[in-house]
N, C-alpha and C positions, 0 to 999 in steps of 0.2 A: 504494500500500500504506500502510495506517495505521501510522505508526511507533509509536503507543501499544501496538500488539499485541506489540511486542518488549519492552515495559516490564513486568516481572514484579512490580513493587512492589505494585500493587493486589491481585494474586492472592496474593502473599506475605502481605500484611496480612490477607486473608481467612482464610488457612490457620493463623494463629497460634492460634486457638481449637482447631483440630483437632490442633495439635502438642502440646497439653496432654496428649493420650493418650500421647505418646512422651516428652515432656519434663516435668520438674516445673515449678512455677510460676515459680521464679527463672530457670530456663533459658529458658522461653518468653518471659519478659519481656526477657531479654538478647537473644534472637533478634529480637524486635520492634525493639529499638533498632538492631540491626545490619542491618536490611533495606536501608536506603540504600546501605550499604557492599557488601552482597552483590549488590545490583542493579548497582552499578558494576562489580564483578568479573565478573558475568554478561555484561555488555555488552562489556567490553574484554578478556576472556580470549582467549588465543591458541587458535585452532582449527587453522589450517593454517600453512604455512611463511611466514615473513617474507621480504622480498627479500634480506636478509642471508643467511638460510639457503639460499635458492635459489642464490645466487652461490657461496658457499664450500662448501656441502655437496653439493647436487645437481649443480651444474656445476663441481665442483672440477677444477683443471687437470690432475691426474694421470689422471683418468678421461676428461675431455672437454678435451683439450689444443688443439683447433682450434675456430675460430669455427663451422665447419660442424657439428661434433659438438655444440657448445653449442646451436646453433640447432635441430637436429633433436631433441635431448633436450627443449628447450623446447616443441617441437611436441607431443611425447608427453605432457608434463606438463599442458599446456594442454588437450589433448583429454581427458585423464583427468578433469580437473575439470569440463569441459563435460558429459561423459557423466554424471558424478555429479549435476550440477545438473539435468539433464534428468530423471533418475530421481527426484530430490527433488521436482521439479514434479509428477510423477504422484502421489507420496505426499501432497503438499500438497493436491491436488485431491480425492483420496480422503478425506483428513481433513476437508475442508470439507463434503463430503456427509455424512460420519458425524456431524459436529456438527449439521447440519440434522435428521438422522434422530433423534438423541438429543433435541434440543429438541422435536421433534414428539411423540416418545414421552412426554416429561415432561408435556406438556399433556394427553395422553390417559390417563396412568397414574392409577389410582384408589388403588392400594395405596401407603400412605405410605412403607413401607420400600423398595419397588421404586423409588419416586420418588427417595428419597435416594441409592440406588445409581446411578441414572441421572445424578443431579446430579454425583456424584463422577466418573463417566465423562466427563461434559461438561467439568468443570474440567481433567481430565487431557488431554482433546483440545485445550483452549485452550492449555495449557502446551506440548504437542507442537507446536502451530501456531507459537507464539512461537519455539521452538527451531529449527524448520524455516526460519523467516524470517531468524533470525540466522545460521544455517548458510549459507543461500543468499547472504546479503550477503557473508560471508567467502569463499565459493567464487568469487563474482564478482570480489572483490578479487584473488584469486590468478590468475584467468583474465586479468584486465587487466594484472597485473604480468608474466605470461609473454608477453603481447602486446608489452609494452614491451621485454622482453629480446630477443624475436625480431627486432624492428626494429633493435635495437642490433647484433646479431650479423650480420644479413643485409646485408653490405656489397657484394654483387655479385661476390665473389671465389670463390663456389662455386655449385653447382646447388641451388636451393632448391625444385625440383619433384620430384626423384627422390632418395630417401634413400640409395640404393645407391651413388651416385657419389662420396660422400665417405668411405665406410666403410673402404676399404683404408688410406688415410692416417691416419684417426682411430684405427682399431684398432691400427695399427702403433705410434703414439705411446703408446697405452694399454698395450700389451704390453711395450714397451720400459721403461715406468715400473714395471710389475709385475716385470720381470726384475731391476731394480735393488733390489727389496726382498727378493729371494731370498738366503738365507744357508745356510751348511752345516747349519743346524738345520731348514731347510724340509723338509716331508714330500715323499716321492718323488712321490705323485700331484700335489701342487701344482707341483713343478718340471716334471714331465712335461706337465702341462696348459699351463703358461705357455710353455715352450720349444717344445712341439709346435705350438701355435697360431702362435707367432712365426715359427718356421722355415717353416711351411706358407704363411703369409701372404707372407713374403719370396719364396718359390719361385713362387707363383702371380702375384705382381707381376712378377717377372723373366721368367717364361715368356710373359707376355702373355695368360694365361687370362682375366683380368678385362676386361670390356668397358669399364669406366670406371676411371680411376685418377688419383690425385693431380694431376699437372701438366695433364692434359686437362680438368679440371673447369671451369676458368674459361672456356675456349673453348666447352665444351658449354653452359654457362649463357648465354653471349652469343649462341650460335646460336639458342637457344630464344626469346630476346627479339626477334631479327630477324624 
């Protein structure tokens, strides 16, 4: 992929004369001077979550208090970005064909005004392409970071093939944390929801209704590897 496509400075320089329609002369002149700064912002702006945000916000200990819970949430997050990246690739391919069609139409177009309109459409498609490439780059960064976190959490102490096997223990931790936040001012539905789920989970664990549960998970994981 040509990295120059992600550079909007050339396109921004071209657009200064068109901005005169929107900006007065002094504002347009100021914009032109700021193009390198705006280009820098465009490239380094945050699109998706940083590793810091992944660790303290998405995988916070109150909601994901076990390594298994953190691992499986990482699986979900990584897959979500992979899915979005795949859809972006389809849009990118469509955009590439649209660029070719517009370029072909411009060559054939005889009407000068229609030709100008198509040129504007073409420039917009080029800008969309640069945005898609920048988005793809940052989605790939997040996919790679989730991969790193998955490896960090997957220490062999839990089943990493079946999401169900960790959930009783992980949800128990989460509900216990929610219970601690309840106060006399908590709404009745909130109290009912937290305590109802917590007591139900404790009951089904005690009764043996669950096929997989806490202490058995390590042995289950080991059996699968054998």
